[in-house]
ZATOR-287720 format. One record per atom (N, C-alpha, C): residue in one letter; y, x negated, z negated. Coordinates in pm, whole numbers, plus 50000, padded with zeros to 5 digits. Each point is the difference from the previous one (the first is absolute). Layout:
<sites>
AYXZ...
</sites>
This chain:
<sites>
M736735693451807M499745013850043M500205001350150I501064993950053I500265001150143I498894993050077R499584988249950R498934992850068R498745008650005G499635005949888G498825008649994G500135011950093T501215005750007T500245011450086T499894996050146S500584988550036S499954995950140S498574996550042L499224993849910L498604997350032L499245013150020T500275009649911T499375013150013T500415006350132F501284998550035F500495005850123F499324993450120R499824986749995R499324993350110R498555004950013R499335001749886R498635005150004R499985014150056M500945008049956M500075013750049M500324999950149S500824990950044S500354999550141S498764997350085A499134991049956A498774997250074A499115012350003I499895006749887I499205012249992I500615010750090Q501335001149992Q500685010050082Q499804997250148L500074987250038L499834996350140L498615003950048R498984997349917R498645003950037R499895015350010A500645006949905A499955014750002A500705005550123L501114993950036L500745004450117L499154998250126R499354988550008R499134997350116R498835009750004A499535004149881A498865009249993A500455014550018G501325002250004G500515013550019G499935008649875K500224994249882K499975007249874K501354998649928P500995008050041P501354998649943P500085003549850S499065007849946S500075003449858S499804987749913L499254990150050L499824987649927L501254991450002I500905002950091I501234992250012I501065005249903L500185013049996L501095005749920L499774999249851G498775001549953G499734999549856G500434987049936P499544988550050P500414987349940P501494997250013I500605003950111I501444997850016I500765007949895L499635012449978L500655008349899L499854993849862L498824995149967L499794993649870L500864987649984I500124992150105I500824987949993I501465003749982V500475009750077V501405004249990V500295005349861L499125008449946L500205005449865L499964988949896G499084990650015G499894989049905G501234991250001V500504996550118V501194991750010V501215007649948A500105012750032A501125007949952A499985000949847A498845002249944A499915001049854A500374986749935C499574988950059C500324986949942C501484996950017G500565003650112G501394996650026G501005008349923N499685012449968N500965008849935N499944999949849S498984994149943S499865000949856S500704988349932Q500635002949890Q500624989749916Q499014996749890P499804987149968P499074996749893P500515005149866S499105005649924S500375004949867S500134988149906D500545002549880D500114989549900D498634994549966A499005008749991A498654995549967A499464990650108T500275003350128T499544991550109T500704986649995R501305000049976R500744987449987R499434991749886D499685006449887D499464992849885D498694993350036V499135007050072V498704994450036V500204988050092R500915001150096R500244988750089R500554988149923D500885002449906D500574989249920D498924992849921V499025007449949V498954994349916V499004992150082R499815003550127R498984993450081R500284985250021S501284996150005S500294985950018S499614992449873K499784987150015K499584991949884K501095001049894P499645005149882P501005002049896P500464987049939A501265000049961A500554988649927A499875003249852L499194992249931L499825002149857L501204994349926P500385006549891P501084994349920P499564986349946S500914990550000S499644986949943S500205000749849L498924997249929L500015001149855L499744986449937D500564998049883D499724988249921D498615002049937P499034991450033P498645001949946P499924998249849N501024994049941N500004997649855N500615011549921R500525009950072R500585011749933R499225012550040P499935009849910P499255012350033P500605007150123A499125004650087A500445007450118A500745012749959A499585005949889A500625012549953A501484998249972S500424988049961S501424997849971S500794995950124Q499314997850111Q500674995150120Q500095010250114L499235010749991L499975009850108L500805012449964S500825004450093S500755012549981S499095011850033R500445011849962R499245012250032R499845001550151G501064997050073G499955000950146G499014990250060Q499944987849946Q499044990250048Q498565004449972V499795005849883V498665004949964V499595011150097E500915009250029E499695010850095E499724994450139G500764990150042G499764993650129G498654993050004L499654993349891L498704993449991L498875010250006K500195011549937K498975010450004K499775004550144R501095002450073R499875004450139R499304989450084Q500374987449979Q499394989150075Q498524998749966A499675001149872A498604998849958A499165011450056L500535011949993L499265011650051L499894999750153S500844992150063S499944998350146S499094988550040G499384993449901G499024989850033G500324985749960D501134997549935D500364986349964D499354995849868P499074990350004P499314996049877P500904992849899E500954991950050E500874992649909E500885009449917S500475010850063S500805009849927S499185006649890A498755003050031A499135006349900A499724990649883I499794987250028I499774990249893I501254998749913L501175000050063L501254999149924L500195012449913L499645011750051L500085012349919L499024999549884R498834994650024R499024998449892R500594991549890R500604988850037R500644991149903R501135007249926Y500825007250076Y501135007249942Y499535009849892F499025008450032F499545010149904F499234993849884A499284989050024A499294993349892A500994994249899E501124994850049E501004994049912E500905010549936L500145011450064L500915010449951L499545005449866S498725003449990S499475005549876S498485000350004P499364997449888P498545001049997P499525014350023M500885009549986M499635014150019M499895003750148N500344990850089N499985002850144N498674996250066R498935000849926R498684995850052R499645007450129A500295012950005A499675007750121A500774994850121E501274996749982E500824994750110E499494986250041V499654991749903V499474986750030V498725001450081E499115008849958E498745002150073E500265005650139R500965009050011R500335006150130R500444989250099W500924991249958W500534990150093W499014988750025T499094997749905T498934990450024T499095005450110Q499655012649992Q499165006650101Q500694999650137V501295003450003V500744999950127V500034985950058A500244990149915A500044986150049A498654996150060A498925003449932A498664996850051A499755007150132E500335012750006E499805007750124E500864994550114N501174994449966N500904994650101N499604986050046G498964994349939G499534987050046G500394988349913S500355002249876S500344989149910S498734994849932S499714987150018S498844994349935S500204999549849V501244998249956V500305000149857V499755014049944G500505010250070G499785013849957G498525003449996A499254995450100A498565002750004A499294993549881S500404987749967S499384992949886S500315006849868I501265003949982I500415006649875I499295013449987L499935007550110L499335012949999L498524998449966A499364989850056A498594997549970A499804997649851A500884992149940A499884997049857A500155012649916S500985008450034S500215012149920S498855009950017L499415000750118L498865008950019L498794995249922G499814986849997G498904994549921G500165002949852D501244999949953D500265003149860D499645014449966L500175008950097L499665014149978L498495002149994G499284992250080G498545001450003G499555012850067G498725002449995G499415011450070G499594995750140E498995006250054E499484995750130E501045000750111E500755010950007E500995001450106E501054988949992N500524997549880N501024989749984N499444986050026C498764997649962C499384987050026C499794997850150L499625010550071L499874999050145L501354997350065R501045006849951R501364997850054R500504986049966K499644995049881K500374986349964K499414990350101K498735001850033K499334991450098K500735000850134F500325012150042F500725001950127F501334992450000W500805001849894W501334993949998W499944984849987L499014994649932L499844985449995L499674994550139E499085006750070E499654995850136E501205001550093R500765010649980R501205002550084R501064989349974A500174995849876A500994989649968A499664987150076I498724996750005I499574988050074I500305001650149Q499715011850055Q500275002550142Q501504999350031L500825004849909L501445000450023L500644986249998N499444990949921N500624986949986N498934989149990P499234998050105P498894990449993P500444985449987N501264997050027N500494986349992N500534996349861D500085009649910D500444997249863D498784996049918A499824987049985A498794994849935A499855005149858A501105000749926A499925004649861A499585014749994L500585008250086L499655014250001L498545001850041V499574992950103V498625001350048V499034995649891A500324988849934A499104995149895A499945009949884T501145005149958T500035009649889T499245012850035A500285005350120A499335012450042A498494997850013T499604988550052T498584997050015T499314999149864I500664993349906I499454999249864I499905013949939N501035008150017N499985013649945N498905008550063L499754998050129L498895007150066L498664995749941S499854987149974S498764995149940S499795005649860V501074999949922V499935005249863V499685015050004L500635007250092L499735014350013L498535002450034A499464992250092A498595001650039A499074997249882E500334989649923E499164996649885E500095010249888N501165006049986N500245009449890N500215014250049W499325003650109W500185013350059W499725011149898D498914999049930D499645010449902D501075001249891G500554988849958G501065000149899G501265006750051C500354997450124C501185006350062C499825015150005V498845004350046V499715014450009V500005006349861A499414993049903A499895005249863A501385001549935R500964991350033R501355001449943R500585013750032G499755004750119G500505013250038G499315011149924K498704998649977K499255010149926K500435000549856S500224988349938S500414999949859S501425005349985A500854997550098A501365005349994A499985015250013A499105005350084A499915014550018A499465007049875E499204992949924E499425005849878E501035001149888H501014991650000H501005000249893H501035010550017
</sites>
C-alpha cells in the first residue's frame, strides 16, 4: 500500500509541477488533498476480523494431512471443514477437492454438497474437478449439459496438459461425446419427460 501510495504521489508530483509551471494551482491542491485523505484513512483504520480472515486465506493454505486409506469424514474436525470451506471459496482447488471427498464419504444424501464442491474445484482450476464435473454433466444429458461437458473436458486438458492419463481420458471422452452427441442431448430430454 505504501509503495502504491508513493508511486501515486510521485506521479501527482510531476503533474503538480507541470500545473504549477502553468499557473494552475487548483490542479495542485486537489490531488494533494486526495493523497492526504487516502493516507490518513489507511493509517487510522484497524483491520476488521473479516479483513484479517481474507488476508489469512490468501496465503497458500496448509491442507490437513490425511491417511488416504481412511475416510476423510472420520479425520476432519468441524473447524477444519470450515477452514477448508473458506480456503476453497477463496480459490484453493485442493481444498475444494478435499471437501468433495469429505461430503461424498459422509453420506450418500450429500449429493448437493458433493456437486457444489466439485463445481468450486473446477472453477478454482482443478483438472480433477473439471473431469468429474464433465462426467456428471454428461450423465444429466440435455444440450446445455452436453455443451458444458465439452467445455469442462477441454478445460481439464488445458489445466493439466502434462498429465498423460488425464489428457488421454479427456480426449477419449471428447471423441465419445462427439460421436454420441444426439444420445447425450436425448438423455436430458428423456429425463425431463419422466
